[in-house]
C-alpha positions in Angstrom: 0.0 0.1 0.0 2.8 2.4 0.8 4.4 1.8 -2.6 1.3 2.5 -4.5 0.8 5.8 -2.6 4.3 6.8 -3.4 3.6 5.9 -7.1 0.4 7.9 -7.2 1.8 10.7 -5.2 4.8 11.2 -7.6 2.8 11.0 -10.5 0.4 13.5 -9.3 3.2 15.8 -7.9 5.0 15.8 -11.0 2.0 16.8 -13.1 0.4 19.3 -11.1 2.8 20.6 -8.4 2.9 19.5 -4.5 0.5 22.4 -3.3 -2.5 21.7 -5.4 -2.6 17.9 -4.7 -4.2 17.2 -1.6 -4.3 13.9 0.6 -7.8 13.4 -0.2 -7.0 13.6 -3.9 -4.3 10.9 -3.6 -6.8 8.6 -1.5 -9.5 9.0 -4.0 -7.3 8.1 -7.0 -6.0 5.0 -5.1 -9.3 4.1 -3.8 -8.7 4.2 -0.1 -9.8 6.3 2.8 -8.0 9.3 4.0 -7.8 7.3 7.3 -5.8 4.6 5.5 -3.5 7.0 3.9 -2.6 8.7 7.3 -1.8 5.5 8.7 0.9 5.1 6.1 2.0 8.9 6.1 1.5 11.2 9.2 1.1 14.1 7.0 1.4 15.6 3.6 4.9 16.8 4.4 6.1 13.5 5.1 4.6 12.0 1.9 6.1 14.8 0.0 9.5 14.2 1.3 9.4 10.5 1.0 8.2 10.9 -2.6 11.0 13.2 -3.6 13.4 10.9 -1.9 12.1 8.1 -3.9 12.7 9.8 -7.1 16.2 10.7 -6.2 16.9 7.0 -5.0 15.5 5.8 -8.5 18.1 8.2 -10.4 20.9 7.3 -8.2 20.3 3.7 -9.1 20.3 4.6 -12.8 23.5 6.6 -12.5 25.0 3.5 -10.9 24.0 1.2 -13.8 25.3 3.6 -16.4 28.7 3.6 -14.6 28.9 -0.1 -14.7 28.1 -0.3 -18.4 31.2 -1.0 -20.8 33.9 1.7 -20.2 31.5 3.6 -18.1 32.4 7.2 -19.4 30.4 8.0 -22.8 27.5 5.6 -22.4 27.1 7.0 -18.8 27.2 11.0 -20.1 24.8 9.7 -22.9 22.2 8.0 -20.7 22.5 10.6 -18.1 21.7 13.3 -20.6 18.4 11.2 -21.7 17.7 10.6 -18.2 17.5 14.4 -17.4 15.4 15.1 -20.6 12.9 12.5 -19.6 12.6 13.3 -15.8 12.5 17.1 -16.5 10.1 16.7 -19.6 7.7 14.7 -17.3 7.8 17.3 -14.3 6.0 20.6 -14.0 8.4 23.1 -13.1 6.1 24.4 -10.4 7.2 21.3 -8.2 10.7 22.9 -7.8 9.4 26.2 -7.0 7.1 24.9 -4.6 9.5 22.5 -2.9 12.3 25.1 -2.7 9.8 27.8 -1.0 7.3 25.7 1.2 9.2 22.5 1.9 12.9 23.4 2.8 13.3 20.0 4.6 12.6 18.2 1.2 14.7 20.4 -0.7 17.6 19.7 1.7 17.2 16.4 0.4 18.4 17.3 -3.0 20.9 19.5 -2.0 22.5 16.5 0.1 22.0 14.4 -3.2 23.5 16.9 -5.3 26.8 17.2 -3.2 27.2 13.5 -2.3 26.0 11.7 -5.1 25.9 13.9 -8.4 29.3 15.4 -7.5 31.0 12.2 -6.5 29.7 10.6 -9.6 30.9 13.3 -11.8 34.5 13.3 -10.1 34.8 9.4 -10.8 33.4 9.8 -14.6 36.1 12.7 -15.3 38.8 10.8 -13.8 38.0 7.5 -15.7 37.5 9.7 -19.0 40.8 11.3 -18.5 42.6 8.0 -18.2 40.7 6.7 -21.6 41.6 10.0 -23.4 38.0 11.2 -23.7 38.7 14.5 -21.5 41.5 16.7 -21.4 44.2 15.3 -19.2 44.7 19.1 -17.5 41.4 19.5 -16.1 40.7 19.5 -12.4 38.0 16.9 -12.0 37.0 18.1 -8.5 36.8 21.7 -9.5 34.7 21.0 -12.6 32.5 18.6 -10.7 31.6 21.1 -8.3 31.1 23.9 -11.2 29.0 21.5 -12.9 26.8 20.8 -9.7 26.4 24.8 -9.5 25.2 24.9 -13.3 22.6 22.3 -12.3 21.4 24.4 -9.4 21.3 27.4 -11.5 19.0 25.9 -13.6 16.6 25.2 -10.7 16.7 28.7 -9.3 13.4 30.0 -8.8 14.0 33.4 -10.8 15.4 31.6 -13.7 12.2 29.2 -13.7 9.5 31.9 -13.4 11.0 34.2 -15.8 12.7 32.2 -18.7 11.4 32.0 -22.1 13.2 28.4 -22.3 12.2 25.4 -20.5 13.7 23.7 -17.8 14.9 20.9 -20.1 16.3 23.2 -22.7 18.4 25.1 -20.0 19.9 21.9 -18.5 20.6 20.1 -21.7 22.2 23.3 -23.2 24.4 23.9 -20.2 25.3 20.1 -19.9 26.5 20.3 -23.7 28.4 23.4 -23.4 30.2 21.9 -20.3 30.9 18.6 -22.0 32.4 20.0 -25.1 34.6 22.3 -23.0 36.3 19.3 -21.6 36.3 16.9 -24.5 39.4 15.7 -26.4 38.6 15.0 -30.1 38.3 11.4 -29.3 35.7 12.3 -26.7 33.7 14.3 -28.6 33.7 12.1 -31.7 32.5 9.2 -29.5 29.9 11.1 -27.6 28.4 12.6 -30.6 28.3 9.1 -32.4 26.7 7.5 -29.4 24.1 10.5 -28.9 22.9 10.0 -32.3 22.2 6.2 -31.8 20.0 7.2 -28.8 
């Protein structure tokens, strides 16, 4: 039952935002009483936090799967780019704005994920890529990983989301593309473009 509630909550929050969707809405969609729902989650705040954490855990597992594939570098980049596009395309940007503003405990989960998972993953990918000749050998992986994480965060900035003529997906994909082409060797760029065209 808890898993089913999370699935419906993630779907509803992604489409409509977290504030407009009520606990009553979720209970009705599942076909249970509000009492049953509150037996699993003490309040909406807890449900939002766990739903958001579940999405991040799913993405973390995907990142690990990408890292384990073949040489784990170019495939990782292509699949990560695809995953970001799919995730953000299916999500109402209002979700990000609302969580940042009204649910700071939940946003803190993303901040930790950003620093502990994304940054660590990037350092590993950059170091492997340098050894395999995909990235320029002189780059400082730790600095660039931090810079990349800041780029991701800037795309989620409330002001940028509200006033931009571009979608969240367009912003994140364009900045990623710019970042990668700044660190690729000719071998890395050729391999990335080739594999990107196959996906």
